[in-house]
FIROTOR-154219 format. One line per field, with one value per residue: residue in three letters; x, y, z of N, C-alpha, C in turn. Coordinates in pm, 1 decimal, padded with zeros to 6 digits. Example, Ala and Ser with C-alpha at 12.3 -4.5 7.8 and 13.67 -1.06 7.14 Angstrom:
BEGIN
aa = c(Ala, Ser) $
n_X = c(01319.0, 01285.0) $
n_Y = c(-00569.0, -00225.0) $
n_Z = c(00780.0, 00708.0) $
ca_X = c(01230.0, 01367.0) $
ca_Y = c(-00450.0, -00106.0) $
ca_Z = c(00780.0, 00714.0) $
c_X = c(01320.0, 01290.0) $
c_Y = c(-00330.0, 00003.0) $
c_Z = c(00780.0, 00787.0) $
//
This chain:
BEGIN
aa = c(Unk, Unk, Unk, Unk, Unk, Unk, Unk, Unk, Unk, Unk, Unk, Unk, Unk, Unk, Unk, Unk, Unk, Unk, Unk, Unk, Unk, Unk, Unk, Unk, Unk, Unk, Unk, Unk, Unk, Unk, Unk, Unk, Unk, Unk, Unk, Unk, Unk, Unk, Unk, Unk, Unk, Unk, Unk, Unk, Unk, Unk, Unk, Unk, Unk, Unk, Unk, Unk, Unk, Unk, Unk, Unk, Unk, Unk, Unk, Unk, Unk, Unk, Unk, Unk, Unk, Unk, Unk, Unk, Unk, Unk, Unk, Unk, Unk, Unk, Unk, Unk, Unk, Unk, Unk, Unk, Unk, Unk, Unk, Unk, Unk, Unk, Unk, Unk, Unk, Unk, Unk, Unk, Unk, Unk, Unk, Unk, Unk, Unk, Unk, Unk, Unk, Unk, Unk, Unk, Unk, Unk, Unk, Unk, Unk, Unk, Unk, Unk, Unk, Unk, Unk, Unk, Unk, Unk, Unk, Unk, Unk, Unk, Unk, Unk, Unk, Unk, Unk, Unk, Unk, Unk, Unk, Unk, Unk, Unk, Unk, Unk, Unk, Unk, Unk, Unk, Unk, Unk, Unk, Unk, Unk, Unk, Unk, Unk, Unk, Unk, Unk, Unk, Unk, Unk, Unk, Unk, Unk, Unk, Unk, Unk, Unk, Unk, Unk) $
n_X = c(00082.2, 00198.6, 00356.9, 00187.0, 00113.9, 00294.7, 00245.7, -00028.8, -00026.5, 00124.9, -00049.1, -00267.4, -00147.4, -00085.9, -00338.8, -00473.1, -00456.9, -00644.6, -00884.3, -00940.2, -01179.3, -01288.1, -01039.9, -00977.0, -01170.6, -01082.9, -00870.1, -00740.5, -00710.4, -00533.8, -00530.1, -00480.0, -00695.2, -00737.1, -01038.2, -01250.8, -01573.8, -01834.4, -02109.2, -02378.4, -02518.2, -02699.3, -02782.9, -02580.3, -02401.7, -02164.3, -02066.1, -01753.9, -01443.1, -01154.2, -00815.2, -00573.7, -00303.0, -00035.4, -00180.8, -00368.4, -00690.0, -00989.7, -01322.9, -01582.7, -01836.7, -01879.3, -01949.6, -02051.0, -01871.4, -01968.5, -02235.5, -02594.4, -02806.1, -03132.3, -03324.9, -03337.7, -03416.5, -03566.6, -03767.9, -03930.8, -04146.7, -04324.4, -04209.7, -03947.3, -03854.9, -03868.4, -03678.7, -03455.1, -03419.8, -03351.3, -03109.1, -02952.5, -02949.1, -02805.8, -02552.6, -02493.4, -02472.7, -02244.5, -02036.4, -01776.4, -01605.3, -01407.8, -01319.3, -01172.4, -01075.3, -01060.9, -00939.5, -01024.3, -01208.7, -01328.3, -01676.7, -01983.1, -02118.1, -02068.3, -01879.9, -01858.0, -01696.8, -01625.1, -01576.6, -01423.8, -01522.3, -01405.5, -01471.2, -01357.6, -01313.0, -01236.2, -01430.3, -01596.0, -01814.8, -01991.1, -02006.0, -02121.2, -02380.2, -02479.4, -02477.1, -02666.0, -02892.0, -02971.7, -02892.5, -02819.5, -02614.4, -02423.1, -02577.7, -02774.3, -03131.1, -03346.7, -03505.6, -03678.8, -03944.9, -04078.1, -04163.7, -04004.9, -03769.1, -03414.1, -03233.0, -03040.1, -02692.0, -02423.0, -02179.7, -01998.8, -01946.6, -01784.0, -01684.8, -01515.0, -01503.3, -01721.8, -01994.1) $
n_Y = c(-00120.3, 00124.0, 00175.5, 00278.9, 00528.2, 00751.7, 00761.1, 00814.9, 01061.8, 01210.6, 01207.1, 01349.4, 01600.7, 01663.5, 01686.6, 01873.2, 02158.6, 02171.1, 02152.3, 02393.0, 02636.5, 02826.5, 02848.9, 02736.5, 02866.4, 03125.1, 03141.5, 03276.0, 03267.8, 03461.2, 03475.9, 03578.3, 03316.0, 03125.0, 03010.4, 02782.6, 02834.8, 02628.6, 02621.4, 02853.2, 02887.8, 03046.7, 03393.8, 03466.8, 03255.9, 03037.6, 02746.8, 02608.7, 02508.6, 02509.5, 02603.6, 02502.0, 02446.4, 02363.0, 02141.3, 02054.3, 02050.4, 02175.0, 02107.9, 02312.1, 02497.8, 02846.0, 03116.9, 03450.2, 03712.1, 03922.8, 03989.2, 03940.8, 03782.3, 03759.0, 03460.8, 03184.8, 02919.8, 02862.1, 03075.6, 03335.2, 03471.1, 03570.2, 03797.4, 03788.7, 03562.5, 03654.6, 03863.2, 03711.4, 03563.4, 03769.7, 03853.7, 03622.1, 03605.9, 03841.4, 03775.9, 03557.3, 03691.6, 03849.7, 03682.1, 03492.2, 03212.8, 03181.4, 03284.1, 03493.3, 03415.5, 03574.6, 03650.3, 03412.4, 03208.1, 02979.3, 02920.0, 02932.0, 02703.4, 02364.9, 02239.5, 02458.2, 02768.2, 03111.7, 03403.4, 03688.3, 03751.0, 03789.3, 03892.7, 03805.7, 04051.5, 04197.8, 04286.5, 04310.6, 04078.8, 04096.7, 04372.6, 04451.1, 04335.4, 04467.5, 04734.4, 04715.5, 04686.1, 04433.5, 04287.0, 04283.6, 04421.6, 04202.6, 04097.6, 04288.1, 04334.8, 04116.7, 04251.0, 04162.4, 04071.0, 04267.7, 04486.8, 04703.5, 04738.0, 04723.0, 05011.4, 05090.8, 05117.2, 05348.4, 05336.8, 05101.7, 04954.7, 04791.6, 04490.5, 04214.4, 03968.0, 03788.6, 03559.1) $
n_Z = c(00000.0, 00073.6, -00143.5, -00337.2, -00240.5, -00304.6, -00581.6, -00595.6, -00463.8, -00650.0, -00872.7, -00767.5, -00723.1, -00986.0, -01105.6, -00949.6, -01017.2, -01223.3, -01097.6, -00984.9, -00957.1, -01235.8, -01351.6, -01611.5, -01764.3, -01766.2, -01936.1, -02231.4, -02577.2, -02787.2, -03071.7, -03417.9, -03532.1, -03806.8, -03956.8, -04119.9, -04233.0, -04157.7, -04119.4, -04063.2, -03762.5, -03615.8, -03561.4, -03377.1, -03359.8, -03502.2, -03684.5, -03712.9, -03868.0, -03730.3, -03773.5, -03572.0, -03539.5, -03771.7, -03998.5, -03812.9, -03713.7, -03559.2, -03504.8, -03413.8, -03236.9, -03245.6, -03049.7, -03090.3, -02942.2, -02671.0, -02738.5, -02771.3, -02985.5, -03138.0, -03073.4, -03288.9, -03284.4, -03051.5, -03017.2, -02826.4, -02919.1, -03220.4, -03329.3, -03234.0, -03369.3, -03636.3, -03627.3, -03565.6, -03796.7, -03971.8, -03853.0, -03882.3, -04161.8, -04222.3, -04117.7, -04283.4, -04529.4, -04492.2, -04414.2, -04545.9, -04681.0, -04496.6, -04168.5, -03913.3, -03587.6, -03278.7, -02949.0, -02813.5, -02598.0, -02343.2, -02320.5, -02129.5, -02189.7, -02273.2, -02550.0, -02714.5, -02800.3, -02717.4, -02903.8, -03065.0, -03388.0, -03708.1, -04041.2, -04376.3, -04486.5, -04272.7, -04097.4, -03786.2, -03662.7, -03440.7, -03398.7, -03643.7, -03622.9, -03395.1, -03485.0, -03684.9, -03540.9, -03475.8, -03263.8, -02912.2, -02651.8, -02445.4, -02148.6, -02151.4, -02133.7, -02317.9, -02591.1, -02783.1, -02778.8, -02653.3, -02789.7, -02801.2, -02989.4, -03048.5, -03156.0, -03447.1, -03395.4, -03371.9, -03246.4, -03049.5, -02730.6, -02455.5, -02286.5, -02446.5, -02336.8, -02248.9, -02206.0) $
ca_X = c(00000.0, 00283.7, 00409.2, 00090.4, 00096.7, 00359.1, 00179.0, -00154.7, 00008.4, 00164.6, -00168.8, -00344.1, -00076.2, -00096.6, -00476.4, -00527.4, -00483.1, -00763.5, -01003.0, -00959.6, -01289.6, -01261.2, -00905.3, -00979.9, -01256.1, -01014.4, -00765.3, -00781.3, -00618.5, -00551.7, -00551.6, -00593.1, -00703.9, -00821.2, -01137.6, -01343.5, -01712.9, -01908.2, -02248.7, -02425.7, -02619.1, -02797.5, -02718.5, -02461.5, -02324.7, -02116.2, -01993.8, -01631.8, -01330.9, -01044.2, -00677.9, -00509.2, -00163.1, -00027.4, -00247.9, -00451.6, -00814.1, -01090.0, -01459.5, -01644.0, -01927.8, -01823.6, -02049.9, -01995.6, -01845.2, -02030.7, -02370.4, -02703.3, -02894.7, -03258.4, -03320.2, -03406.8, -03467.0, -03668.9, -03807.1, -04040.2, -04259.7, -04303.1, -04118.9, -03811.1, -03822.4, -03844.5, -03549.9, -03351.1, -03397.0, -03276.8, -02972.0, -02885.0, -02927.2, -02696.2, -02427.4, -02470.4, -02430.1, -02112.9, -01934.6, -01734.2, -01568.0, -01309.6, -01325.1, -01063.6, -01119.4, -00971.0, -00978.9, -01103.3, -01211.2, -01439.9, -01802.2, -02044.6, -02173.7, -01969.7, -01888.1, -01842.7, -01612.4, -01669.8, -01466.6, -01448.5, -01516.1, -01387.0, -01490.3, -01238.8, -01296.5, -01193.0, -01544.7, -01630.1, -01955.8, -02068.9, -02028.5, -02218.1, -02514.3, -02520.4, -02504.9, -02788.4, -03004.8, -03010.8, -02835.8, -02800.3, -02492.3, -02435.8, -02626.9, -02892.7, -03253.0, -03389.5, -03617.8, -03741.0, -04090.0, -04132.5, -04209.1, -03901.6, -03653.6, -03297.3, -03203.3, -02905.6, -02595.7, -02305.1, -02058.6, -02021.1, -01848.7, -01804.9, -01581.3, -01535.9, -01488.0, -01843.1, -02070.7) $
ca_Y = c(00000.0, 00243.0, 00198.0, 00356.4, 00662.7, 00855.0, 00767.9, 00885.6, 01200.9, 01271.7, 01227.9, 01458.1, 01726.5, 01688.3, 01722.0, 01977.9, 02287.9, 02162.2, 02159.0, 02528.9, 02696.8, 02944.5, 02849.1, 02715.7, 02965.7, 03252.9, 03137.9, 03337.5, 03253.0, 03589.3, 03464.8, 03529.7, 03175.3, 03111.4, 02904.1, 02765.5, 02834.7, 02510.4, 02663.8, 02960.0, 02827.2, 03154.8, 03524.4, 03483.8, 03131.6, 02975.2, 02620.4, 02629.0, 02414.4, 02601.7, 02555.7, 02538.4, 02447.8, 02298.6, 02014.6, 02017.9, 02126.2, 02147.4, 02147.8, 02365.3, 02610.9, 02970.3, 03219.2, 03584.1, 03775.1, 04042.9, 04021.7, 03843.2, 03800.2, 03689.8, 03314.3, 03132.2, 02784.7, 02864.2, 03214.9, 03357.0, 03531.3, 03575.2, 03908.4, 03740.7, 03471.3, 03737.2, 03931.8, 03608.3, 03532.9, 03884.1, 03849.7, 03509.6, 03644.9, 03939.3, 03702.5, 03480.9, 03784.1, 03907.3, 03579.8, 03413.0, 03075.5, 03183.8, 03393.0, 03493.8, 03414.4, 03647.0, 03649.5, 03290.1, 03151.8, 02887.9, 02979.6, 02861.1, 02578.2, 02273.3, 02218.7, 02580.5, 02873.8, 03248.4, 03473.1, 03794.5, 03688.6, 03886.2, 03844.3, 03820.0, 04195.2, 04261.0, 04337.6, 04238.5, 04039.6, 04150.9, 04514.6, 04459.8, 04305.0, 04577.4, 04853.1, 04691.7, 04673.0, 04293.1, 04225.6, 04372.0, 04387.8, 04098.0, 04145.7, 04372.4, 04254.2, 04084.8, 04338.1, 04113.6, 04052.6, 04378.7, 04594.6, 04808.6, 04679.0, 04811.1, 05094.2, 05073.9, 05192.7, 05394.1, 05296.1, 04995.4, 04948.7, 04679.2, 04388.3, 04102.2, 03843.2, 03745.1, 03458.9) $
ca_Z = c(00000.0, 00080.0, -00277.6, -00413.6, -00186.3, -00387.6, -00711.7, -00572.9, -00434.8, -00776.8, -00953.5, -00706.3, -00752.4, -01129.0, -01140.8, -00862.1, -01083.7, -01307.3, -01012.5, -00936.6, -01033.2, -01316.4, -01408.8, -01755.7, -01828.1, -01773.2, -02036.7, -02357.6, -02689.0, -02855.3, -03215.4, -03496.7, -03569.0, -03926.5, -03945.5, -04231.2, -04188.1, -04202.7, -04129.1, -03975.6, -03676.1, -03600.3, -03570.1, -03293.7, -03347.9, -03625.1, -03673.9, -03790.4, -03863.5, -03701.5, -03786.5, -03446.0, -03577.0, -03903.1, -04023.3, -03698.2, -03717.3, -03457.5, -03541.1, -03291.7, -03251.5, -03192.7, -03017.6, -03104.2, -02813.0, -02615.0, -02787.4, -02778.1, -03100.3, -03114.3, -03086.8, -03406.2, -03259.5, -02946.6, -02995.1, -02731.5, -02990.0, -03365.9, -03356.8, -03210.5, -03480.2, -03754.8, -03608.4, -03569.9, -03938.9, -04027.5, -03799.9, -03947.0, -04301.4, -04226.3, -04098.0, -04407.7, -04635.0, -04464.0, -04389.4, -04661.0, -04647.0, -04387.8, -04070.9, -03815.5, -03449.1, -03188.6, -02807.5, -02798.9, -02463.2, -02318.7, -02278.6, -02018.1, -02237.0, -02330.0, -02693.5, -02793.7, -02747.3, -02742.3, -02969.4, -03161.9, -03520.3, -03816.3, -04178.1, -04461.3, -04510.8, -04149.0, -04021.6, -03664.5, -03676.2, -03328.9, -03426.9, -03754.8, -03572.9, -03306.5, -03567.1, -03761.9, -03448.8, -03475.3, -03144.2, -02797.1, -02580.0, -02343.8, -02021.0, -02171.6, -02144.6, -02454.7, -02626.4, -02905.4, -02764.4, -02574.2, -02876.8, -02801.7, -03055.2, -03043.4, -03273.5, -03500.1, -03315.2, -03444.2, -03175.1, -02953.0, -02623.5, -02366.5, -02292.8, -02537.2, -02267.0, -02181.8, -02281.3) $
c_X = c(00085.9, 00345.2, 00317.1, 00074.3, 00168.3, 00291.9, 00048.1, -00128.1, 00046.4, 00042.6, -00255.4, -00278.9, -00088.0, -00235.3, -00533.1, -00549.8, -00607.4, -00891.5, -01029.7, -01069.1, -01244.9, -01125.8, -00909.5, -01063.4, -01184.0, -00906.1, -00818.7, -00671.8, -00637.0, -00581.3, -00459.1, -00581.6, -00793.0, -00915.5, -01226.4, -01484.7, -01782.7, -02057.0, -02274.5, -02537.8, -02733.7, -02719.4, -02592.6, -02380.1, -02291.4, -02057.4, -01874.0, -01538.6, -01206.5, -00909.0, -00601.7, -00357.4, -00151.7, -00089.4, -00330.9, -00573.8, -00906.5, -01224.6, -01530.0, -01743.0, -01865.0, -01937.4, -01983.0, -01984.9, -01930.3, -02168.7, -02467.5, -02787.5, -03024.9, -03246.3, -03400.5, -03472.8, -03574.8, -03710.4, -03924.8, -04163.7, -04226.3, -04208.4, -03973.1, -03767.0, -03789.4, -03709.7, -03433.9, -03317.2, -03318.2, -03131.8, -02891.7, -02855.0, -02812.8, -02561.6, -02394.3, -02417.3, -02286.5, -02001.1, -01904.0, -01703.9, -01476.6, -01334.7, -01198.9, -01123.7, -01015.1, -01028.1, -01070.6, -01094.1, -01332.0, -01561.9, -01861.3, -02107.7, -02065.0, -01988.4, -01883.1, -01748.9, -01676.7, -01551.1, -01516.2, -01429.4, -01509.3, -01408.5, -01358.9, -01209.6, -01253.4, -01305.1, -01570.0, -01780.2, -02042.9, -02103.9, -02130.3, -02360.3, -02565.9, -02558.9, -02634.1, -02911.6, -03056.5, -02948.7, -02832.1, -02671.7, -02522.2, -02480.6, -02747.9, -03016.1, -03290.5, -03513.6, -03708.3, -03892.5, -04156.2, -04190.1, -04110.9, -03773.7, -03536.6, -03282.0, -03063.3, -02811.8, -02476.5, -02177.0, -02095.4, -01912.9, -01876.5, -01699.6, -01617.7, -01546.7, -01608.7, -01911.0, -02216.2) $
c_Y = c(00125.8, 00275.6, 00290.6, 00499.4, 00769.3, 00871.2, 00845.2, 01033.0, 01275.0, 01302.0, 01340.7, 01592.0, 01763.7, 01740.0, 01838.0, 02110.5, 02286.5, 02176.2, 02298.4, 02594.5, 02819.5, 02944.4, 02836.7, 02821.1, 03098.3, 03255.6, 03189.2, 03315.0, 03377.2, 03579.2, 03557.1, 03380.8, 03167.5, 02992.8, 02901.8, 02759.5, 02712.3, 02539.6, 02778.1, 02897.2, 02924.2, 03286.2, 03540.4, 03356.1, 03075.5, 02838.7, 02632.6, 02508.6, 02501.3, 02533.0, 02598.1, 02531.0, 02366.5, 02159.0, 01964.5, 02108.6, 02082.6, 02194.6, 02189.3, 02475.7, 02730.7, 03069.1, 03355.3, 03650.1, 03899.8, 04080.2, 03907.5, 03878.8, 03725.8, 03539.5, 03267.5, 02997.8, 02778.5, 03008.3, 03224.0, 03418.2, 03537.2, 03688.4, 03865.6, 03648.9, 03551.1, 03808.9, 03832.6, 03571.5, 03645.2, 03882.5, 03738.8, 03542.4, 03745.1, 03869.5, 03622.3, 03570.3, 03830.6, 03805.3, 03506.3, 03271.7, 03070.2, 03304.2, 03385.5, 03500.4, 03484.6, 03640.8, 03530.4, 03239.6, 03060.0, 02966.3, 02899.2, 02729.2, 02493.3, 02264.1, 02344.2, 02676.2, 03007.9, 03322.0, 03596.8, 03729.9, 03797.7, 03819.3, 03858.2, 03966.6, 04270.2, 04319.2, 04249.1, 04207.2, 04093.0, 04296.8, 04532.9, 04437.0, 04414.6, 04700.7, 04838.7, 04682.5, 04530.5, 04215.5, 04331.2, 04330.9, 04285.6, 04158.4, 04237.6, 04282.9, 04231.2, 04165.6, 04282.2, 04100.2, 04168.1, 04490.7, 04710.7, 04750.5, 04775.9, 04890.7, 05062.1, 05165.2, 05232.0, 05351.1, 05186.1, 04999.5, 04823.6, 04573.6, 04277.6, 03972.0, 03805.9, 03641.6, 03474.1) $
c_Z = c(00000.0, -00056.0, -00357.2, -00363.5, -00268.7, -00524.4, -00698.6, -00545.5, -00563.1, -00863.2, -00898.3, -00737.0, -00899.4, -01167.1, -01060.4, -00933.8, -01171.4, -01226.3, -00958.6, -01018.9, -01110.3, -01384.4, -01560.7, -01826.9, -01848.3, -01881.2, -02169.5, -02461.2, -02775.5, -03005.1, -03291.8, -03530.5, -03693.2, -03910.6, -04068.7, -04174.4, -04246.3, -04213.4, -04032.4, -03892.3, -03654.4, -03601.3, -03487.6, -03274.4, -03485.7, -03592.1, -03766.6, -03779.2, -03852.1, -03713.6, -03661.5, -03452.5, -03704.0, -03905.1, -03904.0, -03694.6, -03604.5, -03511.2, -03413.1, -03326.7, -03181.8, -03171.6, -03028.3, -02966.8, -02793.3, -02667.6, -02762.6, -02898.7, -03069.3, -03144.5, -03207.8, -03376.8, -03151.8, -02918.1, -02898.3, -02797.5, -03138.9, -03404.8, -03338.2, -03323.8, -03606.8, -03745.3, -03614.5, -03713.9, -04004.7, -03981.6, -03867.3, -04093.0, -04314.1, -04210.9, -04223.7, -04519.8, -04614.6, -04448.6, -04518.7, -04616.9, -04524.7, -04298.7, -03984.8, -03676.6, -03364.0, -03047.1, -02777.9, -02655.2, -02448.2, -02276.3, -02164.8, -02059.9, -02300.1, -02481.0, -02777.5, -02721.9, -02779.1, -02802.6, -03042.4, -03297.8, -03624.7, -03950.6, -04254.1, -04491.1, -04384.7, -04064.8, -03899.7, -03668.2, -03562.6, -03353.8, -03538.2, -03705.6, -03480.2, -03386.7, -03647.4, -03672.4, -03438.8, -03360.1, -03034.8, -02727.7, -02471.7, -02211.4, -02031.9, -02177.0, -02291.5, -02489.5, -02735.5, -02895.6, -02690.0, -02660.1, -02881.8, -02860.0, -03052.7, -03171.3, -03321.7, -03422.5, -03400.2, -03376.2, -03076.9, -02848.2, -02541.9, -02385.8, -02391.3, -02461.1, -02183.8, -02268.5, -02246.4) $
//
């Protein structure tokens, strides 16, 4: 039994940093990371195939940083569904085959990351949606069913590191 104690101690020391709450969520990969767009999920989520290093790709969903767009799959009202379709269409129009991911970090849901996403033309998708009035900043109440839809904005502010 005493033979296993050092091995168990080593394994505990090796795994302990992973058990610290918030440790992994706080790590940010600055990018840019080129990614092929596989599909547009909705106005604020893309499915991509990201090149993480030579000949190594990761398929993952990417949520646009610092915004909330209307829900297309579980809308709370018909107005939200209509706005979600417009937001998704805008992203489809602006996104080509490749995007750049910046400030990539884990989100609160497994299986996706949060990132600033730039088009091939260098446009930030979050900013485009905010300016078009098709998204609100993270943490703002959802206005889609209230009858008070957001106005197009000329400037945006706020941190990128939210989900």
